[in-house]
N, C-alpha and C positions, 0 to 999 in steps of 0.2 A: 503496498500500499504507500511504501516510499515515495513512489511515482505521483500519486494522486495528491489535488492540494487542496486542502480545509482551512476555510477562512470564515469570518464572519458578512453577513447579507450587507453591500449596499444597496445604493439606488442604482447602479450599473446592471446589477443582478435581476432587474425586476420586471423584465421580461421574460428570461430565461425561467426564471422561477413560474410564473403565470404560466407558461407552455409546461412546464411537468407538472403545474394542477389541472391541467385541461387535459392531457392525454390521460393524467389519470383517472381522472372524472371519466370521460369515454372509457375506457376498462371498466373502472368500478361505478356502477350508476346511480346517480345521488351524492356521490363522495362530494365533499364541500370544494371550492372555487373561493379563496379567499381574497379580500381585495389587498393583495403583495403592498402596497404602498402601508399598510397598517406594520411591516415587518422596522419599518426605520421610526416606529413613533415610540417616544416615553412607555409603555407599560409593553416593548422587548427593547427598554433599552439602548434607543439608538441603532438595533440591529444587533447589539454584542448576546443578544439569547437568540440570533439565527445562526445556524451555519449550514455551507453551502460545500459542497464535496466534485470535484471538476476532474475529470479526465486530463490526461496530459494537452489533448488536443484543443482545451480551453469547454469543450460540452460538459453542461451541467448535468450529474447523475441521482443528485439525490440533495436532499435538506432536511436540517432539524428545528422544529422551532420550542422555545420554551417560555409559556405567558408565566409567571409565577403570583399566585393570590397568597401574600402573606399571611401567618396567625397574628391577631390581637395580640400585642404583649400583656402578660397577666392568664391569658388565655389556658386552657387546654388544648385548642385548636389543633388541627396539623397546618402546615407549610402546604398549600395545593398547589401543585408543579404538573401544570396544562403542559402536555406534552402532545408533538406530532413530528414521526419518521417516517419520509416519503422518499422512493425513490423512484426513478424512469421506469412506467414501465414497459418501456423500449428495450431495457436489459436485463429483463427477467427479476426474478427474486433473488437480488446480488447480497446473500448476505454477510460478506466481510465490508460492506459499505455501510449496509444498517450498522453492523457493531462498532465502527468506527466513529458513527452519526451519535450513536447513541454514548459512547465514552464521551462526546463533546457535551452531551448532556448533562450527564452523572459530576462531571470535573465542574460547569457552570453552577448546577444548580449545589455544590459544596461553596462555592464562589459566595453564591446570594444570601446562603442561610448561615454560614458561618457565625457572626456578629450577630444573629436573630433570635436567643434564646434556643431555650434544650425541648424546642419543639419536634411533636414527628415530621416525616415526610412523607409526602405523597404523590408519586408520578402517576398521573392520571394520565391517560390517553381514552379517546374517544372513537367506536369503530362502527360504521354499516354490518348488517350478519353478513354482505356480501366482500368485505375487504377481507377476505381470510387469509391468507398472506402476510399480511401487517397484525392480526390477531392471533396465530398463532405466531409469530417472530416476538411480541410481546408478551404471552404465557411461557415462552421458551425462558425470558428474561423472570418469570416468579411472576407475573402480571395475573391477578384474577376478574374476573367480571362480578363487579359490586353493586350497579344500577343499571338503568337504561332511562336515556332520553328521550320522549317525544318529540317528532316533528309533526306539527296541524296545520292545516292549512284550510284556505278559505275561500271561494269563488265571488267574485267582486263582480259579476255579471248582471248576478238578480239583485232585488232591491233588496237592502240592508235597513234594518230596524232605527228608531231613532229612541230611543230609554229618556221619558224625562228623567230632569237635573233634578236632586234635591234640594229643597229651598236652601237658599242661601249659599249655594256652589252657582258657580260659574266656569264654566268649558270652554277654552279657544285654545289653538295655536300657539305657541310660545317659543319665540327663537331664543329667548334668551343674548339679548347684543350684550350686555355689560358683564365684566367679572364677577358685582354683587348677584346679579339672578344667578350667574352658573355655578357661585359655591352655593346659593342654596337649592338647585337642583342637587349635585353631589350629596351633601348633609341630608337630604330628606331621601336621596336614592339607597345611600346606605344607613340609614337606618331602617331603611326597610328590608334591606341587603345586607345584612350583615357579616355572612360566611362568602360576602364576593364584594368587597369593595372595590371602590372607584378612587383614581385620585384626581383631583381639579386639572393637570396639567393634562390626563388620561384624557379627561373628557373636552377640553379645551383642544387639544390635537383632530379629536374624531368632528369637532367641529369646522375644523380646517378643510375635510374630507371634501369629494363630491359627491357623497351620497347624502351628507346632511346641505348639502346647497339645494338638493330636491328635495330633502325631507325637512321634518320640524319633531317637536313634540307638543303634543296634547295634552294639557294640563288642565287639571280642576284646582281652584281657589275660592279659597272660603275668604270673603273679603280681602285682605294681601295676605295670607297665608296661603304656601301651597298645601292640598290636602292629598294630591295624585296625579302621577302622569303614565303618560306611554310614548316609547319613539317609533315613528313610521318615516322611512327612507326605501331604496331601491339602488340598485347599482346597473344602470344603462349599457356598462359595458358586458357584465355575466350575464343577465337577465333583463331587458327592461320593462317586461311584462308581469314579473314578480316585486309587490311590495312585502315590506318586513316589519311583523308590528311588535316591538322586542321592548324590555325593560320594563313590564305594565307593574305598576305597585299604587297602593295608596296606604297613607301613613298611618301607625296604628289609631293614632287618636280619632280618624276619622274612616274606621272602618263600620261595617256592618251600617251602612248606608245607601247601598247599592249603587254605589260613584262608579267602582271598576267597570261594568257593563255600561254605562254611560259613554265612559270614556274610550273605551276600546269600540263603540260602535261612530264614536266621531273620528275616530282615526281610519275607522276603514272608510268613512267616507269620503278621508281628504286622499286616501289612496286611490277610490272608483275617480272621484274627480280628477284625476291625476292622468286617466289613462289605463291603471295596471288592471291587471285581469283574476290576478289570487294576492288573497295575503297568507305569509309564512309568520309561525314563532315556533320557538323549542322550550320545552315545560319539562322538568324532571317526573317521569312517571309516576312518584311518590307523591305527586302534588298533586290530590284527587282533587280538592276544591277547586284549584285552577283549572285542571282537564275537562271538569264538569261543567265549570262556568263557560268554556271556549267553545264547546259542545252546544250548548244551548245557544250562542250565539254564533249559531252555524259551520265552527270548524270542524275538521275532522281532522282524523289521525292517519296519517299518511306513510311514515316509516317510522320505524326506532332505531335508535343506536344503543350500541352499549360502552358501558366506563368501565376499563379496566386503568386495574389501579397497584404498583408496587409501590412497596414502603420500604423507604429504606434509611 
C-alpha cells in the first residue's frame, strides 16, 4: 500500500468524491449521495475528518469520513462517531483499501477524544440492507446491528391538509438573518435534541449552502419565543424533485398543543409551492410517536437502514 496516497479531503477533491458516490449509489440503489461541500465544513473540521485514498495514477479509489458528536461533560453518554468508508464499485470490494481507511478513522477518533473525558466511544455506520459488502466489512471489525433508521416519504402531488394553528401561535418561514436569531435556533434545537447537539458555526456554514439558499425554516412562535421548527430544503444537483423535511422539533414547554403537525403541513406546502414532487425525512425506528404522526400526515415508510456500532 506504500504506493497509494492517503490525504485529507480538499475542495479540489469535490468532483472525484461526488463521482464515486454516484457510482456507488448506481450499484447500491438508495445509497445516499451527500453534498460533498459539507466535508469542508466545521462539522468535519474543514476536511481533517475526511480521508481520500488515491491510486498512483491519481484516481480516487475510496474515502472515509467521520462526523463526531461529543458527549456533554459530566454525562455518562458516549461519544458518537458517525463513520463512513466508501470504495469505488469499479474496483470491487478491495479490503486492503478499506483497512487503510479504517485505520485513518481510528487514529483520528483517538486524536479527537483524548482530551474529552473518559466517555465510551461508539463508532457508528449506517447502511441499507443491500449494501452487503460494507455491512460484512464492519461486522468483520466487530460491529453489531443495534437499531434502525426509517426513511419516510410523502407525495406532494395531491392535496396537503392545513392544520389549525393553536391560539397564540404564529407559524411562518424564518430565514434567520441575524446572528441572534441563529443562536436562538441552535439553543432551541439542542434543547430538543440533547443527544445530537449542533454548534452555531456548523449551522452558519449550512446557511451558506445552496440547499439553504433554496430552503428555509418553518418556525412556530409564541409571541417572541420560538416554540418549534422544521427545516425544508432540496438539492437541485442530486435530485430537484425531492425535498427534505428535517430537524422537526417542538420545545418541551410547548409540547402537547398540536404544534408539530401544523409546522409540518406548512413545510409541505412550502415544498409543494416550489414545485417539489415529494418530501423525505429520516426518523429512528424506536421513535414510534414521531413515526405515527408522520404516517397520519401522509408519509409512508420507503426503506430502513441499520446502525452498526463498534465500541472502541
